[in-house]
C-alpha positions as CSV (number, residue, x, y, z in Angstrom):
1,M,24.1,-11.7,-57.2
2,S,27.5,-13.3,-57.3
3,D,30.6,-11.1,-57.5
4,P,31.2,-10.6,-61.2
5,R,35.0,-10.5,-60.5
6,Q,34.9,-14.3,-60.0
7,H,34.7,-14.7,-63.8
8,I,37.9,-12.8,-64.4
9,M,41.0,-15.0,-64.6
10,P,42.7,-14.2,-61.2
11,V,46.1,-13.1,-62.6
12,Y,45.6,-9.5,-61.3
13,R,45.0,-8.1,-57.8
14,P,43.5,-4.6,-58.3
15,P,42.4,-2.5,-55.4
16,E,38.7,-1.7,-54.8
17,E,38.6,1.6,-56.7
18,V,36.7,1.6,-60.0
19,F,37.5,4.4,-62.3
20,V,34.9,5.6,-64.8
21,K,36.4,8.7,-66.4
22,G,39.6,10.6,-66.7
23,E,40.6,14.2,-67.6
24,G,44.3,15.1,-68.1
25,P,46.4,13.7,-65.3
26,Y,43.3,12.8,-63.1
27,L,41.0,9.8,-62.8
28,F,37.6,9.8,-61.2
29,T,35.7,7.0,-59.5
30,E,32.0,6.2,-59.6
31,D,31.4,8.6,-56.7
32,D,33.4,11.3,-58.5
33,T,36.4,11.1,-56.2
34,R,39.5,12.5,-58.0
35,Y,42.9,10.8,-58.1
36,L,46.1,12.2,-59.5
37,D,47.4,9.6,-61.9
38,F,51.2,9.3,-61.6
39,I,51.4,5.8,-63.2
40,A,49.4,6.5,-66.3
41,G,48.4,2.9,-67.0
42,I,52.0,1.9,-66.6
43,A,53.5,4.6,-68.8
44,V,50.8,4.2,-71.4
45,N,48.6,7.3,-71.2
46,A,51.4,9.6,-72.3
47,L,49.1,12.5,-72.9
48,G,46.8,11.9,-70.0
49,H,43.2,10.9,-70.2
50,A,40.7,12.0,-72.8
51,H,43.1,14.2,-74.7
52,P,40.8,16.2,-77.1
53,A,42.9,15.6,-80.2
54,M,43.1,11.9,-79.6
55,V,39.4,11.7,-78.9
56,A,38.5,13.6,-82.0
57,A,40.8,11.4,-84.2
58,L,39.3,8.2,-82.8
59,Q,35.7,9.4,-83.1
60,E,36.2,10.5,-86.7
61,Q,37.8,7.3,-87.7
62,A,35.2,5.2,-85.8
63,G,32.6,6.6,-88.0
64,K,34.4,5.6,-91.2
65,L,36.3,2.3,-91.0
66,W,37.5,0.1,-88.2
67,H,39.2,-2.9,-89.7
68,T,40.3,-4.3,-93.1
69,S,43.3,-6.5,-92.0
70,N,46.6,-6.2,-93.7
71,M,45.2,-7.8,-96.8
72,F,44.7,-4.2,-97.8
73,R,46.6,-0.9,-97.5
74,V,46.0,1.4,-94.6
75,R,46.9,4.9,-95.7
76,A,47.2,6.3,-92.1
77,G,49.6,3.4,-91.3
78,E,51.8,4.3,-94.2
79,E,51.8,7.9,-93.1
80,L,52.8,7.0,-89.5
81,A,55.5,4.7,-90.7
82,D,56.9,7.5,-92.8
83,K,57.0,9.8,-89.8
84,I,58.7,7.2,-87.6
85,C,61.4,6.6,-90.2
86,R,61.8,10.3,-90.7
87,D,62.4,10.9,-87.0
88,T,64.4,7.8,-86.0
89,F,67.1,5.4,-87.2
90,A,64.5,3.2,-88.7
91,D,63.9,2.3,-92.4
92,R,61.1,-0.2,-91.8
93,V,58.2,-0.5,-89.3
94,F,55.9,-3.4,-88.4
95,F,52.8,-2.4,-86.4
96,T,51.6,-4.7,-83.6
97,N,48.9,-4.6,-80.9
98,S,51.2,-4.7,-77.9
99,G,54.8,-4.4,-76.7
100,T,55.0,-8.2,-76.3
101,E,54.2,-8.6,-80.0
102,A,56.8,-6.0,-80.9
103,I,59.3,-8.1,-78.9
104,E,58.3,-11.3,-80.8
105,C,58.7,-9.5,-84.1
106,A,62.2,-8.3,-83.0
107,L,63.3,-11.8,-82.0
108,K,62.2,-13.3,-85.3
109,T,63.7,-10.4,-87.3
110,A,67.1,-10.8,-85.6
111,R,67.3,-14.5,-86.2
112,K,66.0,-14.2,-89.7
113,Y,68.7,-11.6,-90.5
114,H,71.5,-14.0,-89.5
115,W,69.8,-17.0,-91.3
116,A,69.5,-14.9,-94.5
117,N,73.2,-14.0,-94.2
118,G,74.3,-17.6,-94.0
119,N,74.8,-17.7,-90.2
120,E,72.2,-20.2,-89.1
121,E,74.1,-20.9,-85.9
122,R,73.5,-17.4,-84.6
123,I,70.3,-17.8,-82.6
124,D,71.2,-16.6,-79.1
125,I,69.5,-13.6,-77.7
126,I,71.5,-12.0,-74.8
127,T,69.5,-10.4,-72.1
128,F,70.0,-9.1,-68.5
129,T,68.7,-9.7,-65.0
130,G,65.9,-7.3,-64.1
131,A,64.6,-7.3,-67.6
132,F,60.9,-7.5,-68.5
133,H,60.1,-8.0,-72.2
134,G,56.5,-9.2,-72.0
135,R,54.3,-12.2,-71.2
136,S,54.3,-14.5,-74.2
137,I,56.4,-17.7,-74.1
138,G,59.1,-16.1,-76.1
139,A,59.1,-12.9,-74.1
140,I,59.3,-14.6,-70.7
141,N,62.2,-16.7,-71.9
142,A,63.9,-13.6,-73.1
143,G,63.3,-11.9,-69.7
144,G,64.5,-15.0,-67.8
145,N,62.7,-14.1,-64.6
146,P,62.2,-17.5,-62.8
147,K,58.9,-16.2,-61.3
148,Y,57.4,-15.6,-64.7
149,L,58.8,-18.9,-66.2
150,E,57.5,-21.1,-63.4
151,G,54.9,-23.6,-64.6
152,F,55.2,-22.9,-68.3
153,G,57.4,-25.8,-69.3
154,P,61.1,-26.0,-69.9
155,A,63.2,-23.0,-70.7
156,L,63.5,-22.4,-74.5
157,P,67.0,-22.6,-76.1
158,G,68.6,-19.6,-77.6
159,F,68.5,-17.2,-74.7
160,V,71.5,-16.2,-72.6
161,H,70.9,-14.3,-69.3
162,L,73.6,-12.2,-67.8
163,E,73.9,-10.2,-64.6
164,W,73.2,-6.5,-65.2
165,G,76.5,-4.7,-65.1
166,D,78.7,-7.8,-65.6
167,H,80.9,-6.5,-68.3
168,D,83.3,-9.5,-68.5
169,A,80.4,-11.9,-68.9
170,L,78.9,-9.7,-71.6
171,K,82.1,-9.6,-73.6
172,E,82.4,-13.4,-73.4
173,A,78.8,-13.9,-74.5
174,M,79.0,-11.4,-77.4
175,A,82.1,-13.2,-78.7
176,R,80.4,-16.6,-79.0
177,P,79.7,-17.7,-82.6
178,T,76.0,-18.4,-81.6
179,A,75.3,-14.8,-80.5
180,A,72.6,-13.2,-82.6
181,A,71.5,-10.1,-80.7
182,V,71.5,-8.3,-77.4
183,L,68.2,-7.2,-76.1
184,V,68.1,-4.5,-73.4
185,E,65.9,-1.8,-72.0
186,P,67.8,1.6,-71.8
187,V,65.8,2.2,-68.7
188,Q,64.5,-1.0,-67.0
189,G,61.0,-0.7,-65.7
190,E,60.1,-3.8,-63.7
191,G,63.8,-4.2,-62.8
192,G,63.7,-1.2,-60.5
193,V,63.4,1.8,-62.8
194,R,67.1,1.4,-63.5
195,A,68.8,3.5,-66.2
196,M,71.7,2.2,-68.3
197,P,74.5,4.8,-68.3
198,E,75.0,6.4,-71.7
199,Q,78.6,5.3,-71.8
200,C,77.5,1.7,-71.3
201,L,75.0,2.0,-74.2
202,K,77.9,3.3,-76.3
203,G,80.1,0.4,-75.2
204,L,77.3,-2.1,-76.0
205,R,77.0,-0.6,-79.5
206,E,80.7,-1.0,-80.1
207,L,80.7,-4.6,-78.9
208,C,77.8,-5.3,-81.3
209,D,79.7,-3.8,-84.2
210,E,82.9,-5.7,-83.2
211,H,81.2,-9.1,-83.2
212,G,78.4,-8.7,-85.8
213,V,75.7,-8.9,-83.1
214,L,72.5,-7.0,-83.5
215,M,71.4,-4.4,-80.9
216,I,67.7,-4.7,-80.0
217,L,66.4,-1.9,-77.7
218,D,63.2,-2.5,-75.8
219,E,61.8,1.0,-75.5
220,V,58.2,-0.2,-74.8
221,Q,58.2,1.7,-71.5
222,C,61.0,4.2,-71.7
223,G,60.4,5.4,-75.2
224,M,58.0,7.9,-76.8
225,G,59.3,11.0,-74.9
226,R,59.3,9.4,-71.4
227,T,63.0,10.3,-70.8
228,G,62.8,13.7,-72.5
229,K,64.0,12.4,-75.9
230,L,61.7,10.8,-78.4
231,F,63.5,7.6,-77.7
232,A,66.0,7.0,-74.8
233,Y,68.8,5.8,-77.1
234,Q,69.0,9.3,-78.5
235,W,70.6,10.5,-75.3
236,A,73.8,8.6,-76.3
237,D,75.6,10.3,-79.1
238,G,76.4,8.1,-82.0
239,V,74.3,5.2,-80.8
240,T,71.6,3.7,-83.0
241,P,70.0,0.3,-82.6
242,D,69.4,-2.2,-85.4
243,I,65.9,-3.0,-84.0
244,L,63.7,-1.1,-81.5
245,C,60.4,-2.1,-79.9
246,S,57.9,0.5,-79.0
247,A,54.4,0.3,-77.5
248,K,52.6,1.8,-74.4
249,G,53.0,5.6,-75.0
250,I,53.0,5.3,-78.8
251,G,49.3,4.8,-78.7
252,G,48.6,7.1,-75.8
253,G,46.1,4.6,-74.4
254,F,45.0,3.0,-77.6
255,P,46.6,-0.4,-77.8
256,F,49.2,-0.7,-80.4
257,G,53.0,-1.1,-80.7
258,A,55.7,-1.1,-83.4
259,C,58.9,-2.9,-84.3
260,L,61.3,-0.6,-85.9
261,T,64.3,-1.9,-88.0
262,T,67.0,-0.9,-90.3
263,E,66.8,-1.8,-93.9
264,A,69.5,-4.5,-93.5
265,C,67.3,-6.2,-90.9
266,G,63.9,-5.5,-92.2
267,E,64.5,-6.5,-95.8
268,H,64.5,-10.2,-94.9
269,M,61.0,-10.1,-93.4
270,Q,59.2,-10.9,-96.6
271,P,55.5,-11.9,-97.2
272,G,54.7,-15.0,-95.0
273,S,57.5,-14.5,-92.5
274,H,55.3,-12.5,-90.1
275,G,51.9,-10.9,-89.7
276,S,49.1,-9.6,-87.6
277,T,45.3,-9.5,-88.2
278,Y,44.7,-6.4,-86.1
279,G,48.2,-4.8,-86.3
280,G,48.1,-1.3,-87.8
281,N,44.3,-1.1,-88.0
282,P,42.7,2.1,-89.0
283,L,41.6,3.1,-85.5
284,A,45.1,2.6,-84.0
285,M,46.7,4.5,-86.9
286,A,44.4,7.4,-86.6
287,V,45.3,7.8,-82.9
288,G,48.9,7.0,-83.5
289,N,49.4,9.8,-86.0
290,V,48.0,12.4,-83.5
291,V,50.2,11.0,-80.6
292,W,53.3,11.0,-82.8
293,D,52.7,14.6,-84.1
294,I,52.4,15.9,-80.5
295,I,55.2,14.0,-78.8
296,S,57.8,14.2,-81.6
297,D,57.7,18.0,-81.5
298,E,60.9,19.3,-79.9
299,T,59.1,22.0,-78.0
300,F,57.0,19.3,-76.3
301,L,60.0,17.2,-75.5
302,A,61.9,20.3,-74.1
303,E,59.0,20.8,-71.7
304,V,59.2,17.1,-70.7
305,R,62.8,17.6,-69.9
306,R,62.1,20.7,-67.9
307,V,59.3,19.2,-65.8
308,S,61.4,16.1,-65.3
309,G,64.1,18.2,-63.7
310,T,61.4,19.7,-61.3
311,L,60.3,16.2,-60.4
312,A,63.9,14.9,-59.9
313,Q,64.6,17.9,-57.7
314,N,61.5,17.3,-55.6
315,L,62.2,13.6,-55.3
316,K,65.8,14.3,-54.2
317,G,64.2,16.6,-51.5
318,L,62.1,13.7,-50.3
319,A,65.2,11.4,-50.2
320,D,67.0,14.0,-48.1
321,S,64.0,14.4,-45.8
322,H,63.6,10.7,-45.2
323,P,67.1,9.2,-45.2
324,D,65.9,6.4,-42.9
325,K,63.4,5.2,-45.5
326,V,64.6,6.4,-48.9
327,V,67.7,4.8,-50.4
328,E,67.9,6.8,-53.7
329,V,66.1,8.4,-56.6
330,T,66.1,6.1,-59.6
331,G,65.3,6.2,-63.3
332,K,65.4,8.9,-65.9
333,G,63.0,11.6,-67.1
334,L,59.4,10.8,-66.3
335,L,60.2,7.2,-65.7
336,T,61.5,7.5,-62.2
337,G,60.9,6.6,-58.6
338,L,62.2,6.2,-55.1
339,K,64.1,3.2,-54.0
340,M,63.0,2.4,-50.5
341,N,64.6,0.4,-47.7
342,A,61.7,-2.1,-47.8
343,D,58.9,-3.4,-50.0
344,P,57.0,-0.2,-51.0
345,K,53.6,-1.9,-51.6
346,G,52.3,-0.5,-48.3
347,L,53.6,2.9,-49.3
348,Q,51.8,2.7,-52.6
349,G,48.6,2.0,-50.7
350,L,49.1,5.0,-48.4
351,C,49.6,7.2,-51.5
352,R,46.4,5.8,-53.0
353,D,44.6,6.5,-49.7
354,R,45.6,10.1,-50.3
355,N,44.4,10.1,-53.9
356,L,47.7,9.6,-55.7
357,L,48.2,6.6,-58.0
358,T,51.7,5.2,-58.2
359,G,53.3,1.9,-59.2
360,V,56.0,-0.4,-57.7
361,A,58.9,-2.1,-59.3
362,G,61.6,-4.6,-58.4
363,A,64.4,-3.7,-56.0
364,N,61.8,-1.9,-53.7
365,V,61.1,1.0,-55.9
366,L,58.0,3.2,-55.8
367,R,57.6,3.8,-59.5
368,L,56.3,7.0,-61.1
369,A,55.4,7.3,-64.8
370,P,53.0,10.2,-65.0
371,P,51.6,11.7,-68.2
372,L,54.2,13.6,-70.2
373,N,52.2,16.8,-70.2
374,I,52.0,17.3,-66.4
375,T,52.8,20.7,-64.9
376,D,54.9,21.8,-62.0
377,A,51.7,22.1,-60.0
378,H,51.0,18.4,-60.5
379,V,54.6,17.6,-59.4
380,R,54.1,19.6,-56.2
381,E,50.8,17.9,-55.5
382,A,52.2,14.4,-56.1
383,T,55.4,14.9,-54.1
384,G,53.5,16.5,-51.3
385,I,51.3,13.4,-51.0
386,I,54.3,11.1,-51.2
387,D,56.0,13.1,-48.4
388,E,52.9,12.6,-46.2
389,A,52.7,8.9,-47.1
390,I,56.4,8.2,-46.3
391,S,56.0,9.9,-43.0
392,A,53.1,7.6,-42.2
393,W,54.7,4.5,-43.6
394,D,56.1,1.9,-41.3
395,P,58.3,-0.4,-43.4
396,A,58.7,-2.9,-40.5
C-alpha cells in the first residue's frame, strides 16, 4: 500500500508518533506509550485531554442537535455570550470557528467603526514584528512576516508594521489620520513567547485614546486563563480593549473562537456585514459553556497563578544550571519557555525522545503551554526531562 500521508497537503512536518487517546495532561500512542503534553495542541487543550465535564456536554449535545446555522437562535450561544460580557469588557460577541476568523472579524469591525463614524480614510491596522495573527490572506498581511507572505501575491494596503518596542515609530504611526486600530498580542506566541510589559499596555491604551485609534488585542493564545487571569489584559489596571480575539483555549480542544467588542464597535456590524455558517454551532456552544464556567472561576485562576510560579521557579533553576545554553526564561503564566543560544528544534526532539511534548517559537525559544490544570508533580516531571535533554543537547 502507498503511504496515506502522501495525500495530505505537505504544509506540516509532524514526527512519527501517532496519538490515539489522551487523559489529563498525558497523550498515548498506538502502543500505549505515555507522553506528558506540555504544548497542549498549541495552548488549545486548556483543561487537558478528555475532561469528563467536556466529554459529557459534547456527548449530550451530540444526541440532540448538531447544526442549524445562524438562521436560527442557539440558546447555548446566547448564554455563553452573556457570561463573556458579564466577566469581561465586552458588550457584544461574534462566535467563529477559529482564531484566524476572530481576527478577520476584528479587522472588519474596526474599519466599519470608523466608516460608520464618517472617517473612511481610517483603514490602517498597526501591528508589530514577531506577531502571528493567523493564516488567512488578511491575517498574514496583518502579521507581516515575509516568510508567511511569500508566494501569496502583493502585500495588501492598510497594514503598518512596526518594530516591537519602537515607541517613537508607534507614536508617529498612531498620529496619522489613516490610523484605524492597533493590533497586538499581550504575550506573543510565535514571536518568541514575548510578554508586553503592563506599563506598555497602559501606554498603548493612552495613545489609542489620544488619537481615536481602536485597541484590538489578539488573545487567541495568551487568553482564557493562560497567564493566570481570564484574559491577559486584566493584569494591567485600567486597561480595556475595544476589540478582543479569543480562540484556542476557549473551546478546550473543540474548534471555536470569538470576537469580543464594545457596544460602540459592535453596533455597526449589522445583518449582512458579517457571518459564519458554523460559527456558534450547538456542539461548540455546549462545550464552550463548560470551559468558561471552569476557567472563569477565580479559585481555578488562583491555582493557575500558583502553579505558574512553580514552573517559573523551576525554569529559572534550569537557566541557572545551564548558563552556557539557556539565555533567559520568557513569557508569562503558563505560556512560557526557555530562550536558548541556538535553534531549539533539536532540543524539542530530545524532550520528545524522553516522552515530553514541547513546542518551539521564534527567537530560539523552547515553548511550553501545558494544560492549565497541571500540578506541581507534572511541573517537576517536565522540568526534570528538560534538564536531561539540555544536558544531552549539542547546539553546534
